C-alpha positions as CSV (number, residue, x, y, z in Angstrom):
1,M,0.6,0.8,-68.6
2,A,0.3,4.4,-67.2
3,S,-3.1,4.1,-68.0
4,R,-3.5,1.1,-65.7
5,D,-1.3,2.9,-63.0
6,R,-3.3,5.9,-62.9
7,A,-6.5,4.0,-63.0
8,R,-5.6,1.7,-59.2
9,A,-4.7,5.4,-58.1
10,E,-8.7,7.5,-59.1
11,A,-10.0,4.3,-57.7
12,K,-7.5,3.9,-54.2
13,K,-8.1,8.0,-54.4
14,K,-12.4,7.0,-54.8
15,K,-12.3,4.4,-51.9
16,R,-10.7,6.1,-49.2
17,K,-12.8,8.2,-47.4
18,L,-12.9,10.5,-44.4
19,P,-13.5,8.1,-41.1
20,F,-16.9,7.6,-40.1
21,Q,-17.6,10.4,-43.3
22,G,-21.8,9.2,-43.9
23,D,-22.2,6.7,-41.4
24,I,-23.6,8.6,-38.5
25,T,-24.9,5.1,-36.5
26,G,-20.9,4.5,-36.0
27,L,-20.0,8.6,-35.2
28,A,-22.9,7.4,-31.9
29,I,-21.8,4.5,-31.2
30,V,-18.2,6.5,-30.6
31,I,-19.8,8.9,-28.7
32,S,-22.0,7.3,-26.4
33,V,-18.6,4.6,-25.7
34,L,-16.7,7.7,-24.5
35,L,-19.7,9.4,-21.9
36,V,-20.2,6.3,-20.8
37,V,-16.6,5.9,-19.9
38,L,-16.1,9.4,-19.0
39,V,-19.2,8.8,-16.0
40,A,-17.6,5.5,-14.9
41,V,-15.2,7.3,-14.2
42,A,-16.4,10.7,-13.2
43,V,-17.9,9.9,-10.4
44,P,-15.1,7.6,-8.6
45,L,-12.7,10.4,-8.8
46,R,-15.0,12.8,-7.5
47,N,-15.5,10.3,-3.7
48,Y,-12.0,10.0,-4.5
49,Y,-11.6,14.1,-4.0
50,E,-14.2,14.6,-1.4
51,G,-12.4,12.3,0.3
52,R,-9.4,13.6,0.5
53,S,-11.4,17.5,1.1
54,E,-12.8,15.4,4.3
55,I,-9.9,14.2,5.4
56,A,-7.9,17.4,4.9
57,R,-10.4,18.6,6.9
58,L,-10.8,16.0,10.1
59,N,-6.4,16.1,10.6
60,A,-7.4,20.0,11.4
61,S,-9.7,19.5,13.3
62,I,-7.5,17.4,15.1
63,Q,-4.8,19.1,15.6
64,E,-7.4,21.9,16.9
65,L,-8.5,19.6,19.8
66,E,-4.6,18.4,20.3
67,Q,-4.1,22.3,20.7
68,R,-6.6,22.7,22.9
69,K,-5.8,19.3,25.2
70,A,-2.1,20.0,25.3
71,D,-3.9,23.7,26.6
72,L,-5.7,22.1,29.0
73,E,-3.1,19.8,30.4
74,G,-0.9,23.1,31.0
75,D,-3.7,24.1,32.9
76,I,-4.5,21.6,35.0
77,A,-0.5,20.9,35.7
78,K,-0.4,24.8,37.1
79,Y,-3.6,23.8,39.5
80,R,-1.5,21.3,41.0
81,D,1.3,24.1,41.6
82,E,0.5,24.6,45.5
83,D,2.2,28.4,44.9
84,Y,0.3,29.0,41.9
85,V,-3.1,28.0,43.9
86,K,-1.5,30.4,47.2
87,Q,-1.2,33.5,44.1
88,E,-4.7,32.8,42.5
89,A,-6.8,32.3,46.3
90,R,-4.6,35.5,47.6
91,R,-5.0,37.4,44.5
92,R,-9.1,36.5,43.1
93,L,-10.2,35.7,46.7
94,G,-8.1,38.1,49.0
95,M,-7.1,35.0,51.7
96,M,-4.1,35.7,53.3
97,E,-1.0,33.3,55.2
98,P,-1.6,33.5,59.2
99,G,0.3,36.1,60.4
100,E,-0.3,38.6,57.4
101,T,-1.3,42.1,57.8
102,A,-4.5,43.3,54.8
103,W,-3.4,46.4,54.3
104,R,-6.9,48.5,51.9
105,V,-4.9,51.3,49.8
106,I,-8.3,53.9,49.5
107,D,-7.8,56.2,46.8
108,P,-7.9,60.4,48.7
109,R,-10.8,61.4,45.9
110,M,-13.4,59.3,47.1
111,T,-15.7,61.1,49.7
112,H,-16.7,59.7,52.7
113,S,-20.8,58.2,51.3
114,D,-19.1,56.2,49.0
115,T,-16.9,53.9,51.5
116,I,-19.3,51.4,52.7
117,T,-18.9,50.5,56.2
118,T,-19.7,47.2,58.9
119,D,-21.1,50.0,61.4
120,E,-24.0,50.4,59.3
121,I,-27.4,48.7,60.6
122,P,-29.1,46.4,58.5
123,D,-31.5,46.4,56.2
124,T,-34.6,43.7,58.3
125,R,-37.2,44.8,55.7
126,P,-38.1,41.8,52.8
127,W,-36.9,41.9,49.6
128,P,-39.7,42.3,48.2
129,Q,-40.5,45.4,50.1
130,V,-36.6,47.0,49.6
131,M,-37.2,46.4,46.2
132,V,-40.8,48.5,45.9
133,D,-39.1,50.9,48.2
134,S,-36.3,51.5,45.4
135,L,-38.7,51.8,43.1
136,R,-40.2,54.4,44.6
137,Q,-37.3,56.3,45.4
138,V,-36.1,59.2,42.5
139,P,-32.7,58.4,42.3
140,G,-30.4,61.4,44.3
141,E,-33.6,62.4,46.5
142,E,-33.0,62.0,50.4
143,T,-34.4,59.0,51.3
144,Q,-37.8,59.6,53.8
145,G,-37.6,56.5,56.7
146,E,-37.0,53.5,55.8
147,E,-39.0,52.7,58.8
148,T,-42.3,54.8,57.7
149,N,-42.3,53.1,54.9
150,G,-41.7,49.0,55.5
151,D,-44.4,50.0,59.1
152,E,-46.8,50.7,55.7
153,A,-46.2,47.9,53.6
154,N,-47.8,45.3,57.2
């Protein structure tokens, strides 16, 4: 009886093989099925992550645009305020209320030649002649008679 048990144990050992040992076609089928499953899962997974990143980018863009909209609405509200409009008209355009007096502070370091007066005689030459004459003049030299330069062009 012991020999029979021993024979059965040896027969079981011989029948027990490692999986896919010598069966290459079965192994190839299992690997190909796994690859197909991976490809089938990878494409939707990639689309999912791309969609999430696109949504995050668009949400950031929406927040930025909403902030810009809020800033612009604040600017609109400022310009609807009449006191702010008056202040900006004074600051930017130099406008005054009726009855106000304008004062101009002149830097004491300015020379008389630096100041601009309205008493100067306006230049009656056409603008192309003024441009040509300005190219002929050397900076720092006294200008020759403008009347004679204007006559030469005619």
